[in-house]
MARVOLO-433226 format. One line per 10 residues: number of its first residue (from 1); their letters; for each residue x negated, y, z of N, C-alpha, C. Coordinates in steps of 0.05 Angstrom, whole numbers. Example, Ala and Ser with C-alpha at 12.3 -4.5 7.8 and 13.67 -1.06 7.14 Angstrom:
! residues 2
1) as) -264/-114/156/-246/-90/156/-264/-66/156  -257/-45/142/-273/-21/143/-258/1/157
END
This chain:
! residues 275
1) msllddlitq) -83/-322/320/-98/-303/336/-99/-275/323  -102/-276/296/-102/-250/282/-76/-236/284  -54/-250/281/-27/-238/284/-23/-228/312  -32/-243/332/-29/-235/360/-46/-209/365  -69/-208/353/-86/-185/356/-73/-160/344  -60/-164/321/-45/-141/309/-22/-132/327  -8/-151/339/14/-143/357/4/-129/382  -19/-137/392/-30/-123/415/-37/-94/407  -49/-90/384/-56/-64/375/-31/-47/371  -10/-59/360/15/-44/357/27/-36/384
11) dlllaraqal) 26/-53/404/37/-46/430/20/-23/443  -6/-24/438/-22/-2/449/-16/25/436  -11/24/410/-3/48/396/24/58/404  43/39/410/69/47/419/67/60/447  50/50/463/46/62/490/34/90/487  16/93/468/4/120/463/25/139/453  44/128/437/66/145/426/82/157/449  87/141/469/102/152/492/87/175/505  61/171/509/45/193/521/45/218/504  46/214/478/46/237/459/74/247/453
21) midatqaevd) 94/234/464/122/241/459/129/239/430  119/218/417/125/213/389/146/191/387  166/195/370/187/175/367/197/176/338  213/157/330/226/157/304/255/162/308  266/180/292/294/187/294/311/165/282  337/164/289/354/144/278/357/148/248  356/173/239/358/179/210/335/166/195  311/168/207/287/156/195/289/126/194  300/114/215/303/85/216/324/77/195  346/91/194/367/85/174/356/87/146
31) kavtdaqanv) 340/106/140/328/109/113/310/85/107  295/77/128/277/54/124/293/28/118  315/25/132/333/2/127/344/3/99  353/27/91/364/31/64/343/25/43  318/34/47/297/28/28/291/-2/26  294/-16/49/288/-44/50/307/-61/34  332/-51/30/352/-66/16/360/-52/-11  342/-35/-21/348/-20/-45/353/-37/-70  339/-60/-72/340/-75/-96/358/-100/-94  373/-103/-73/390/-127/-69/418/-118/-61
41) tgqqfqqels) 437/-137/-64/464/-132/-55/465/-135/-25  487/-126/-13/490/-129/16/490/-158/24  502/-175/8/503/-204/14/475/-216/12  460/-209/-8/433/-220/-11/416/-211/12  420/-186/21/404/-175/43/410/-191/69  435/-196/74/442/-211/98/432/-240/97  432/-251/73/422/-278/70/392/-279/75  378/-259/66/349/-257/71/343/-255/101  359/-238/115/356/-236/144/361/-262/158  381/-277/149/387/-303/161/365/-323/157
51) krdlttadlq) 352/-322/133/330/-340/127/307/-335/147  304/-310/154/282/-303/173/291/-303/202  316/-312/206/327/-313/233/326/-285/247  335/-265/231/335/-237/241/363/-226/239  369/-208/257/394/-193/255/388/-165/245  408/-150/238/403/-122/229/390/-106/251  399/-111/276/387/-97/299/357/-104/302  350/-130/297/322/-138/298/306/-122/277  317/-120/252/303/-105/231/300/-76/238  320/-64/249/319/-36/257/297/-32/278
61) sslrrdlivq) 296/-50/297/276/-48/318/248/-50/307  244/-69/289/218/-73/277/210/-49/260  229/-38/245/222/-15/228/217/10/246  232/12/268/227/35/286/198/33/297  190/10/305/162/6/315/142/14/294  147/4/269/128/11/247/126/41/242  149/54/243/150/83/238/135/98/260  139/90/285/126/103/307/96/99/306  87/74/300/59/69/298/46/86/276  59/88/253/48/104/231/47/134/239
71) kvldnqvtsk) 67/143/254/67/171/263/43/176/282  37/157/299/15/160/318/-11/162/302  -15/144/283/-39/144/267/-41/169/250  -19/179/240/-19/204/225/-27/227/243  -17/227/267/-22/249/286/-51/248/297  -61/224/303/-86/221/316/-110/216/297  -104/208/273/-126/201/254/-123/218/228  -102/213/213/-100/225/186/-101/256/187  -86/268/206/-85/297/207/-111/310/215  -129/294/226/-155/305/236/-177/304/215
81) vvitdaeitg) -171/291/193/-192/287/172/-190/310/152  -210/327/151/-211/350/133/-237/350/118  -235/351/92/-259/351/74/-263/379/64  -287/390/67/-293/417/59/-303/418/30  -302/441/18/-313/444/-9/-343/439/-10  -356/446/11/-385/442/12/-391/412/12  -375/396/26/-379/367/26/-374/355/-2  -354/365/-15/-347/356/-42/-370/362/-61  -380/387/-60/-402/395/-77/-427/379/-72  -433/374/-46/-456/358/-38/-455/330/-49
91) ffnanraqfn) -431/318/-48/-428/291/-58/-431/290/-88  -420/310/-102/-423/311/-131/-452/313/-139  -466/332/-126/-494/336/-133/-512/311/-128  -505/297/-107/-520/273/-100/-513/248/-117  -490/250/-131/-480/227/-146/-471/235/-174  -486/255/-185/-478/265/-211/-476/244/-233  -494/224/-231/-494/203/-252/-468/187/-252  -454/186/-230/-429/171/-228/-407/185/-246  -411/210/-251/-391/225/-266/-398/229/-295  -418/213/-304/-426/213/-333/-415/188/-345
101) qaevtyhlaq) -392/190/-358/-378/166/-368/-388/158/-396  -398/134/-398/-409/124/-423/-387/117/-443  -362/113/-434/-341/105/-452/-314/116/-441  -293/114/-457/-267/122/-448/-258/105/-425  -245/117/-405/-235/102/-382/-205/106/-378  -193/87/-366/-164/87/-360/-160/83/-330  -146/102/-318/-138/99/-290/-111/87/-289  -109/63/-278/-85/47/-278/-74/42/-250  -48/37/-250/-34/28/-225/-13/7/-233  -5/-10/-214/13/-31/-221/33/-37/-199
111) iivtpvreaq) 55/-48/-207/75/-59/-188/79/-88/-198  73/-108/-182/76/-136/-190/101/-147/-177  116/-162/-193/140/-176/-183/139/-205/-193  140/-224/-175/137/-253/-182/163/-267/-177  167/-290/-191/193/-305/-187/192/-325/-165  171/-325/-148/169/-344/-126/166/-329/-100  175/-341/-78/173/-329/-52/144/-330/-43  134/-307/-34/106/-305/-25/103/-317/3  80/-328/9/75/-341/35/75/-320/57  66/-296/51/64/-275/71/76/-249/60
121) qtnasgddaa) 84/-231/78/96/-206/69/74/-190/53  82/-180/30/62/-167/13/66/-137/11  88/-127/21/93/-98/18/107/-87/43  110/-61/44/120/-48/68/149/-55/75  165/-61/54/193/-66/59/200/-96/63  181/-113/55/187/-142/57/203/-152/34  209/-135/14/225/-144/-9/209/-163/-26  222/-186/-34/207/-207/-48/226/-222/-67  223/-219/-93/239/-233/-112/233/-263/-110  253/-280/-116/249/-309/-113/258/-325/-138
131) spqevqqkva) 264/-311/-160/272/-325/-184/268/-306/-208  267/-317/-232/264/-300/-256/286/-279/-258  310/-287/-250/333/-268/-252/329/-245/-232  319/-252/-208/314/-231/-188/291/-212/-197  272/-224/-211/250/-208/-221/260/-187/-241  277/-195/-260/288/-177/-279/305/-155/-267  321/-163/-247/338/-144/-233/322/-124/-218  301/-133/-204/284/-116/-188/269/-96/-205  258/-107/-227/242/-90/-246/260/-68/-258  285/-76/-265/303/-57/-278/309/-34/-258
141) vlmqrlqmge) 313/-40/-233/319/-20/-213/295/-2/-208  271/-14/-207/247/1/-203/241/20/-226  245/11/-251/241/28/-274/261/51/-274  285/45/-266/305/67/-264/297/88/-244  287/79/-221/279/97/-200/255/114/-209  237/101/-224/214/116/-235/223/137/-255  242/130/-272/252/149/-291/267/172/-278  277/168/-254/290/189/-239/271/206/-224  245/200/-226/224/217/-214/213/208/-188  219/184/-179/208/175/-153/178/168/-157
151) sfaqlaaqys) 164/170/-134/135/165/-135/128/136/-141  110/132/-161/102/105/-167/87/93/-143  70/109/-131/54/99/-108/72/90/-85  92/105/-79/110/98/-57/126/73/-64  136/71/-89/150/47/-97/132/22/-96  107/25/-105/88/3/-104/83/-6/-76  80/13/-58/75/6/-30/99/-9/-17  122/-1/-26/147/-12/-14/154/-39/-27  149/-42/-53/161/-65/-67/143/-83/-83  118/-74/-88/100/-92/-104/94/-117/-89
161) edaesaargg) 92/-140/-103/88/-165/-90/59/-174/-92  41/-156/-97/12/-160/-96/2/-145/-72  -4/-159/-50/-11/-146/-25/-35/-127/-27  -55/-135/-43/-79/-118/-44/-74/-91/-57  -61/-91/-80/-56/-66/-94/-33/-51/-81  -13/-65/-70/9/-51/-57/0/-33/-34  -20/-43/-19/-31/-27/3/-44/-1/-6  -52/0/-32/-63/24/-43/-43/39/-61  -18/34/-57/2/47/-74/1/37/-103  -8/13/-107/-10/2/-134/-35/9/-149
171) dlgvipesav) -52/26/-137/-76/37/-152/-96/15/-159  -104/13/-184/-124/-6/-194/-151/8/-199  -152/34/-196/-176/48/-200/-181/54/-230  -205/63/-236/-212/71/-263/-226/47/-277  -216/41/-301/-225/17/-315/-236/26/-343  -260/17/-350/-272/25/-376/-257/12/-399  -257/24/-423/-243/14/-446/-252/-14/-454  -278/-19/-450/-288/-46/-458/-275/-68/-441  -270/-62/-415/-256/-82/-398/-227/-84/-406  -214/-62/-413/-186/-63/-421/-183/-80/-446
181) rqanpalrna) -202/-78/-465/-199/-93/-490/-204/-122/-486  -215/-130/-463/-219/-158/-457/-196/-170/-441  -177/-154/-434/-154/-164/-419/-136/-180/-437  -115/-193/-425/-97/-209/-441/-82/-190/-461  -74/-200/-484/-63/-182/-505/-40/-165/-497  -22/-175/-480/1/-159/-472/-8/-135/-456  -26/-139/-437/-36/-117/-420/-53/-99/-437  -71/-110/-453/-88/-93/-470/-72/-74/-488  -53/-86/-502/-37/-70/-521/-21/-48/-506  -10/-56/-483/6/-37/-468/-10/-13/-459
191) vlqltpgnar) -34/-18/-448/-51/3/-438/-61/21/-460  -69/9/-483/-80/25/-505/-58/42/-518  -33/34/-515/-11/49/-528/2/69/-509  -3/66/-483/10/84/-464/-3/112/-465  13/132/-457/3/159/-453/4/165/-423  -15/181/-413/-16/186/-384/11/195/-372  17/183/-349/42/189/-335/65/170/-342  60/152/-361/81/134/-370/75/105/-361  96/89/-357/94/62/-348/108/43/-368  99/18/-368/111/-2/-386/112/-29/-370
201) vinqdgaaai) 133/-44/-377/137/-70/-364/124/-91/-381  108/-109/-368/95/-131/-382/106/-157/-369  119/-174/-385/130/-199/-375/112/-222/-382  108/-241/-363/92/-264/-369/99/-287/-350  109/-310/-361/115/-334/-345/134/-328/-323  154/-311/-328/175/-306/-307/168/-283/-288  142/-276/-288/134/-253/-271/133/-228/-287  131/-205/-274/130/-179/-288/111/-160/-274  99/-144/-291/81/-122/-280/90/-96/-292  95/-76/-275/100/-49/-285/73/-35/-284
211) vllvakepag) 62/-29/-307/35/-17/-309/38/13/-315  26/29/-299/26/58/-302/-2/68/-311  -3/84/-332/-28/97/-340/-28/124/-325  -44/125/-304/-46/149/-288/-61/171/-304  -83/163/-316/-99/183/-331/-117/168/-351  -124/182/-372/-143/172/-392/-164/193/-396  -189/185/-392/-211/204/-393/-231/197/-416  -239/217/-431/-258/213/-453/-286/208/-441  -304/199/-458/-332/195/-450/-345/222/-447  -367/222/-431/-382/247/-428/-388/254/-398
221) qrdlstpgvk) -404/275/-394/-411/284/-368/-388/302/-356  -381/296/-331/-361/312/-317/-375/332/-298  -361/353/-291/-370/370/-269/-346/376/-251  -350/393/-231/-329/398/-212/-305/413/-224  -309/425/-247/-287/440/-260/-270/421/-277  -280/396/-282/-265/377/-298/-240/369/-282  -216/370/-294/-192/362/-280/-194/335/-267  -188/334/-241/-187/308/-227/-213/301/-212  -235/312/-220/-261/305/-208/-262/313/-178  -255/338/-173/-256/348/-145/-236/332/-128
231) eqieralktr) -213/327/-139/-192/312/-124/-202/283/-119  -215/271/-139/-225/244/-136/-246/242/-113  -264/261/-113/-285/261/-92/-272/266/-65  -254/285/-63/-240/291/-38/-225/267/-28  -211/253/-45/-196/229/-38/-215/207/-27  -237/203/-41/-256/182/-33/-268/189/-6  -277/214/-2/-289/221/23/-269/220/46  -244/228/40/-223/228/61/-217/199/69  -214/181/49/-208/153/55/-230/141/72  -256/146/64/-278/135/79/-278/145/108
241) reqllrsayl) -274/171/112/-275/182/139/-251/173/155  -228/171/141/-204/163/156/-207/134/165  -219/116/149/-223/89/157/-241/87/181  -262/103/181/-281/104/203/-268/114/228  -253/136/226/-240/148/249/-218/129/260  -203/116/242/-183/97/251/-195/74/266  -217/63/256/-230/41/269/-240/49/297  -252/73/298/-262/83/324/-239/88/343  -217/100/333/-194/106/350/-182/81/362  -179/60/345/-167/35/355/-186/21/374
251) talrtdarit) -212/22/368/-232/10/387/-231/24/414  -230/50/414/-228/65/439/-202/59/454  -181/56/438/-154/50/450/-155/23/464  -167/4/452/-169/-23/464/-189/-23/487  -211/-7/485/-231/-6/506/-219/5/532  -201/25/528/-189/38/552/-166/23/564  -158/2/550/-135/-14/559/-144/-39/574  -126/-49/591/-132/-75/604/-115/-96/590  -128/-114/576/-114/-134/560/-122/-162/569  -102/-178/573/-106/-207/580/-92/-223/558
261) nhaakrvida) -108/-237/542/-97/-253/520/-94/-282/530  -71/-288/540/-66/-315/551/-66/-336/530  -56/-330/506/-56/-349/484/-84/-357/476  -102/-338/475/-130/-344/468/-143/-362/489  -136/-356/515/-147/-373/536/-138/-402/535  -112/-405/527/-101/-432/524/-115/-447/502  -121/-433/480/-135/-446/457/-162/-455/466  -176/-437/481/-203/-444/490/-202/-468/509  -183/-468/528/-181/-489/547/-175/-516/534  -160/-515/512/-152/-540/498/-171/-547/475
271) ngriq) -194/-532/474/-214/-537/453/-202/-536/425  -182/-517/422/-170/-513/396/-148/-532/389  -140/-550/407/-120/-570/401/-92/-561/412  -84/-536/405/-58/-526/413/-37/-534/392  -15/-544/402/7/-552/384/32/-535/388
END
């Protein structure tokens, strides 16, 4: 039912895209396909499509739909969220204690790669390593792309196999030093030795984590002139407002539509005994 509900929402957004004359170009679709197979050979990519009973045309169609849906949300939700300096200052003044750090903190991000096939899609591309050898190959490619200057957040969203952090571009938030020192030795030592902006690979039981130290902050009181504070507040306020606006937009979209969920009716009629 949840999957069906998501598909209904997607169809409503695609219908809105037509009204707004929003579409995805073939070049954008081609790039999405290229990104989806960045870490595998052509043969491996075709084998993966066969496992999922998909053709290249099916994948292109699915990616086109995803691109269009994201464009609609960007146009109708994201682009309308603006945070003013007054709002940032007001939040800081009301929450000044939150910016008084009692200890050193580490802002971390991660890309997780596991040697087993995940039960559900965990990232935007659907890329999923299935063996220790594939883990090492995928990590090597990702590290190379990072060294060439690609965005860690974008790579995490596309390829990390941890669904929760992948959805946030790999972001783990700000972690106090006391918590870092309680982590497993490999992670603890890597974080304590890293310098901001650098990443390191941690291997454990066939899986791997690419850990990025986004920033390291000393203890003490921050103000709005402290690097990163204003951006942190703006990002938090924007995310909160965007989530609210997105929820309201989708609710209004469904309210204005006429939807008949025949599958749900069949489940009700059969008292949940649908086979």
